[in-house]
VEXLO-855247 format. One record per residue: x negated, y, z negated of N, C-alpha, C, O, CB in turn. Coordinates in steps of 0.2 Angstrom, whole numbers, plus 5000, padded with zeros to 4 digits. Glycine has a CB too. Example, Ala and Ser with C-alpha at 12.3 -4.5 7.8 and 13.67 -1.06 7.14 Angstrom:
2
493449724961493849784961493449844961492949834958494349784955 493649894965493249954964493650004961493350064960493049974971 
end
This chain:
155
507957125105507157145099507857095095508357115093506857255094 507557045096507656995091507457005084506956995081507356955094 508357015080508057005072508156955070508656925071508157035066 507756955065507556875059507756895052507556945050506656845057 508056875049508256865038508156805035508156755038509256865034 507856825029507556775027507756785020508156835019506756765028 507556735015507756765010507656715001507956664999508656775012 507156734998506856674993507056704987507156764986505956644993 506956634982507556614976507156614973506656594975508056534976 507056644965506556674960507056644956507456694954506356744961 507156574953507256554942506556514942506156474945508256464937 506756574936506156524930505556504931505256444930506356464929 505256584934504756594938504756544941504356504939504056614935 505156514945504456494954505256534959505756564957504256344958 504756504965505256514969505256474977504756434978505156594969 505756474981506256444983505656444989505456504991507156464983 505256384991505256384999504756345000504256314998505156445002 505156355008505056315015504256295019503956345022505456365020 504056215020503556235021503556195029503756135030503056215014 503356205034503656215042502956165043502356175043503656315048 503556095044503256055048502656055055502356005057503856045049 502456135059502256145063501356165061500856125063502756195066 501356205058500656255054500556215049499956205046500856335050 501156195046501056185036500956255032500556265028500156145034 501356285035501656365030502056365029502556345032501756435032 501956405018502656395018503056455021502956475027502856375010 503556485018504156505023504756535019505156495017504456435028 504856605017505456605014506356585018506656625022505456685011 506656515016507056515023507656565025508056605023507456465023 507356555032507956635034507756575044507556515046507256785031 508056645046508256635053508556705056508656755053508756575053 508656685064508856715069510056755066510656725066508656645077 509756815066510456835067510956805072510856785078510356895069 511556815069512056795076512156845080511556855082512756785076 512456875083513156905084513556945081514056915078513456865084 513556985080513857045077514057005068514557005065514657075082 513256975069513556935059512857025058512557055062512956785055 512957055049512857075046512157025042512056965042513557105043 511457095040510657075041511257025033511356975036509557155040 511457025028511457005021511556945024511156895024512057045017 512456945028512656885031512256825030512156775026512856905037 511656855040511156815041511256775033511656725031510556865043 510456815030510256795024510056735021509556705019510456815021 511056735019511556705018511656635018511556595015511856715021 511756655025512056585031511356535033511356475034512456625040 510856575033510156535035509956535031509356555032509756545040 510256525024509856495017510056425018509756365018510156535009 510756465017511256385014511156325018511056275016512156395014 511156355026511056305032510256275031510156215032511356345041 509356315029509056295028508956215020508456185018508856345028 509456225018509456245008510056185005509756135005509956345006 510456195004511156185004511256195000511556144997511356155005 511356244998511056284991511556374989511956394993510056314993 511556374988511956434985511456474985510856464985512256424977 511656554985510856624984511456654978512056634979510456704996 511356684976511656714969511156784967510556804967511556654962 511756814967511156914965510856914970510256904970510456924958 511156934977510356914982510557014980510957054977510356854994 509657024986509757074986509357084991509057044994509657094980 509257144994508857165000508157214997508257264993509557205006 507457165001507057184997506757225002506857285002506757124994 506257185009506157235016506557245021507157235023505557225019 505957275025506257285032505857295036505557355035506657335033 505557255042504657255045504957245050505457225051504057195043 504457275056504357255060503857225063503357255064504657275061 503957175066503157105068503157125076503657125081503456975065 502557135076502257155083501657085086501057075084501757245082 502057065092501357015091500957035099501257035104501656915090 500257035098499557065101499457035106499456975105499057055096 499257045112498556995117498557055120498957095122498856905124 497557085118497257115122497557175121497757205126497257085129 497857225112498057265113498857275119499157335121497557295114 498957215122499857215125500357175120500357115120499957175132 500657205118501357165115501557145118501857175123501757205111 501557085118502057045120502657005116502856945118501557005123 502957035111503057015108503357045099503057035094502656985110 504057075100504157115094504857065090505257025092504357215098 504857095085505557085079505757105076505357135073505757055076 506557115073506357165063506557105060506857065063507157255058 506157095054506257045047506457085040506157125036505456995047 507157055040507357095033507357025029507456965030508257145034 507157045022507056985017507257035011507157085008506156945017 507656955010508356995007508256935000508156875003509357005013 508156934992507856914987508756854985509256864988507456984981 508656804980509156774976508556804968507956834968509356674979 508956774964509156804956509256714951508956684946510356854957 509756704957509756624954510056604960510256634964510256614946 510156544959510456494965510956424962510756414956509756464971 511456374965511956364964511856314970511856314976512456424963 511656244963511756174965510956174969510456224969512556164972 510956114969510156054969509756054976509956014981510455944967 509256094978509056084988508756004987508655964982508056154992 508755984994508555934996507855934998507555975002508855925001 507455874993506655864997506655885002506055895003506355814998 507055895007506455875017507055905021507355855024506155745019 507155935022507655945027507455955039506855955041507856035024 508055955041507355965048507056025052506656025057507555935054 507456075046506756135045506256095040505956145040506956205041 506056075038505256055036505756025027506255995026504556155036 505056045024504856005015505256065012505156105016503756005012 505556085007505956145004505856104994506056054991506956155008 505356164991505056144985505056204982505056254985504356114987 505056184974505256234969504356264969503956214970505656184960 504056324969503256354969503156404965503256454967503056374974 502856384958502556444951502356514956501956514961501656414945 502856564953502656634958502056664960502056694965502956694955 501456644955501256634952500556614966500256654971501656574943 500856534965500956514972500856534975500356524978501256504974 501356594977501356664982500856694986500856704992501356724978 500156694980499456734984499056694986498656724989498956784980 498956604986498656554989498656504996498256495000498656524986 499456494994499956454996499856475007500156515010500756494990 499556435009499156445018500156455020500556415018498556335023 500356545025500456565025500356635032499756655033500556555020 500756655034500456695038500756745036501356755035500556695045 499856815033499856875029500356895029500356905023499356915029 500956925032501456995031501956975027502357005023501957025039 501856885027502356835025502156885016502356925012502056705027 501456835016501456855009501556925005501856945000500756835007 501256965009501357025007502057075007502257125006500857065009 502456985011503357055006503556995003504156995002504357105013 503356955002503756904996503556914988503956924983503556814997 502756904988502756964984502756984980502556974975503056984983 502857054986502957124987504157084981504457084976502657185001 504357064988504957044986505157014975505757014973504956974992 504656994973504856944969504356984962504156954957504656844973 504157034962503757064957503957144957504157184952503157044959 503957144962504157254963504557274964504757254970503957304968 505057324962505557364962505557414969505057434971505557414956 506157424972506157454979506257394984506157334985505357504980 506457454986506157414997505857424998505757484997506357415004 505357375004504757375007504757395012505257415015504457315007 504257415015504257435023503757455026503257495026504657485025 503957385031503157385037503257355042503757335044502457355035 502457365043502357345053501657305052501057315051502157445060 502057275053501457195057501157205063501457225068501957115060 500357195063500357155069499857125068499457135064500257185075 499957055073499556975073499456955080499756975085500056905070 498856915079498456905084499156835091499656825087497656875078 499356815095499356775097499656715091500156695089498856775102 499056695089498956675082498756655076498356635073498856665082 499456695077499656755068498656765065498356725062500356675057 498556785066498256825063498256895063498256925069497856795062 497956935057498356975055497857025055497357035052498756965049 498157065061497657135065497657165059497257165054498057205073 498357195061498557295055499157265051499557225052498857405063 499157315046500057315045499757375041499257385038500657245041 500757415041500757465041501657475033502257475035500757485049 501357495025501957475021502257555019502057615021501657415013 502657555017503157605013503357585013503457535016503557655014 503757595003503857584997504557644997504557695001503157594991 504857644994505557684992505857634984505957574983506157685000 505857674980506257674974506557704972506457764974506157664971 507457704966507757724968507557794961507057784958508257684970 507957844961507757854956508157844949507857854943507357894957 
end
C-alpha cells in the first residue's frame, strides 16, 4: 500500500497551497514516503522539496485511508498522513516543477477546487484541535462516494 504524507502551513491567517497543473486543483504540498522514512520525515522533506521553505512547529493532524473504486471494486488504495506547520522559514517561489505556490486566506479552503476529502482534512487541520481519522471512497475520476470520519482529542 502506498504511503503519502502532506503538510499544510498556516501563517497570519493564510495557508500555503500548491495548485497542480493537471486538474488545477489545490493541495497541501506532499508526496510519497521513501523506504525507512517516518511519516514526519516524509512530510517535512516533501514540503521542503515542493516549496523551498522549512516548516516550523510541525504536528500530525490526520490519518486517512483513500480508496479508489470502479463499479464497487477497489482499484487503488493508499494511506495519507496530514501534518500542519504553524509557521515557515523562508519565502516560497511562485512556481515550481510541481505547480504554482501561493498563500490563500484560510477561508478559501471552503471553495477552492480540490478533492473533497482534501477539503475535509485540510479544513480540520487548520481549524480544529485533535487528530482526525477517516476513510474516503472515490471514483476513478475522484468524485467522492463516501466518507467516514473519527476525531480524537487529548483530555
